[in-house]
PLY file of the C-alpha trace (Angstrom):
ply
format ascii 1.0
element vertex 130
property float x
property float y
property float z
element edge 129
property int vertex1
property int vertex2
end_header
-2.18 16.30 -1.01
-1.32 12.64 -1.28
-3.94 9.90 -1.36
-3.05 8.91 2.21
-3.63 12.44 3.48
-6.95 12.65 1.64
-8.14 9.36 3.17
-7.01 10.45 6.64
-8.81 13.77 6.26
-11.95 12.02 5.05
-11.88 9.63 8.02
-11.44 12.52 10.45
-14.37 14.39 8.88
-16.61 11.30 9.00
-15.57 10.64 12.61
-16.27 14.22 13.66
-19.63 14.14 11.88
-20.52 10.90 13.66
-19.54 12.30 17.08
-21.53 15.49 16.42
-24.54 13.44 15.29
-24.30 11.23 18.38
-24.12 14.29 20.67
-27.13 15.78 18.89
-29.20 12.60 19.20
-28.31 12.23 22.88
-29.28 15.81 23.68
-32.60 16.03 21.83
-35.95 15.09 23.35
-36.64 12.05 21.15
-36.32 8.74 22.98
-34.23 5.88 21.54
-32.87 7.70 18.50
-29.15 7.22 19.07
-27.20 5.29 16.46
-26.63 2.26 18.67
-30.38 1.90 19.35
-31.23 2.44 15.68
-28.66 -0.15 14.55
-29.81 -2.64 17.19
-33.47 -2.24 16.18
-32.55 -2.63 12.49
-30.60 -5.78 13.34
-33.55 -7.19 15.26
-35.84 -6.65 12.27
-33.85 -7.97 9.30
-30.34 -6.58 8.91
-28.26 -9.37 10.43
-25.24 -8.31 8.38
-24.73 -5.19 10.55
-22.96 -6.91 13.49
-20.93 -9.07 11.09
-19.87 -6.04 9.03
-18.99 -3.99 12.12
-16.90 -6.90 13.40
-15.15 -7.31 10.04
-14.32 -3.61 9.87
-13.04 -3.63 13.46
-10.93 -6.74 12.77
-9.57 -5.09 9.64
-8.70 -1.79 11.28
-7.64 -2.69 14.81
-6.45 -6.27 14.68
-4.61 -8.00 11.91
-2.07 -10.65 11.39
1.22 -10.56 9.55
1.05 -14.25 8.64
-1.49 -14.85 5.90
-4.03 -17.60 6.36
-4.03 -18.04 2.60
-1.18 -16.99 0.31
-1.74 -14.48 -2.46
-3.20 -16.47 -5.30
-3.99 -13.77 -7.87
-6.51 -16.13 -9.41
-7.47 -13.52 -11.96
-4.80 -10.89 -12.47
-7.35 -8.07 -12.55
-8.81 -9.19 -9.23
-6.54 -8.70 -6.25
-6.95 -10.62 -3.00
-8.37 -7.49 -1.33
-11.18 -7.44 -3.85
-11.81 -11.16 -3.29
-12.03 -10.56 0.46
-14.47 -7.69 0.00
-16.52 -9.82 -2.38
-16.55 -12.56 0.27
-17.76 -10.04 2.82
-20.53 -8.99 0.43
-21.54 -12.61 -0.21
-21.70 -13.42 3.51
-23.69 -10.24 4.17
-26.03 -11.07 1.29
-26.62 -14.57 2.65
-27.42 -13.12 6.06
-29.97 -10.80 4.46
-31.52 -13.61 2.39
-31.81 -16.00 5.30
-32.74 -13.42 7.92
-36.43 -14.36 7.77
-35.60 -18.02 8.41
-33.31 -17.24 11.34
-35.78 -16.81 14.17
-33.41 -16.01 17.00
-32.29 -12.44 17.51
-30.79 -12.91 20.95
-27.83 -10.85 22.05
-25.77 -14.04 22.17
-26.48 -14.76 18.49
-25.68 -11.18 17.50
-22.47 -11.37 19.54
-21.49 -14.54 17.64
-22.05 -12.68 14.36
-19.91 -9.80 15.62
-17.12 -12.18 16.66
-17.33 -14.03 13.33
-16.92 -10.71 11.54
-14.02 -9.82 13.82
-12.26 -13.08 12.95
-13.02 -12.55 9.26
-11.52 -9.07 9.35
-8.53 -10.30 11.37
-7.56 -13.30 9.24
-8.81 -12.53 5.74
-8.72 -8.73 5.55
-5.71 -7.76 7.64
-4.07 -4.40 7.20
-0.75 -5.88 8.33
-0.16 -8.02 5.22
0 1
1 2
2 3
3 4
4 5
5 6
6 7
7 8
8 9
9 10
10 11
11 12
12 13
13 14
14 15
15 16
16 17
17 18
18 19
19 20
20 21
21 22
22 23
23 24
24 25
25 26
26 27
27 28
28 29
29 30
30 31
31 32
32 33
33 34
34 35
35 36
36 37
37 38
38 39
39 40
40 41
41 42
42 43
43 44
44 45
45 46
46 47
47 48
48 49
49 50
50 51
51 52
52 53
53 54
54 55
55 56
56 57
57 58
58 59
59 60
60 61
61 62
62 63
63 64
64 65
65 66
66 67
67 68
68 69
69 70
70 71
71 72
72 73
73 74
74 75
75 76
76 77
77 78
78 79
79 80
80 81
81 82
82 83
83 84
84 85
85 86
86 87
87 88
88 89
89 90
90 91
91 92
92 93
93 94
94 95
95 96
96 97
97 98
98 99
99 100
100 101
101 102
102 103
103 104
104 105
105 106
106 107
107 108
108 109
109 110
110 111
111 112
112 113
113 114
114 115
115 116
116 117
117 118
118 119
119 120
120 121
121 122
122 123
123 124
124 125
125 126
126 127
127 128
128 129
């Protein structure tokens, strides 16, 4: 099997596991235990990086631009631009975790802005269409 086939198989397995888990949590007797409720409650408590990360992954996978916002710099030859983008994602997520206690608002509008910021980040900086 090639690397592409292995990744595709892994994604299918993870997707099927997620769907099975979601069906299980919807059919059991426990209230508010579906993944969307759990993620929303975690975001309300402290994990503000979740909507940003979901948006960045969605922008990476489903959107994407062919024109690069920044050209390939290869600042350090061992570090590719993809790694720099992922490091940027980690830094932004880390800052959201560090400052989550100071950010008092947890409104749906604020979380939507984080999701859209992640979507734009994934679209412009982490495009699969490069």
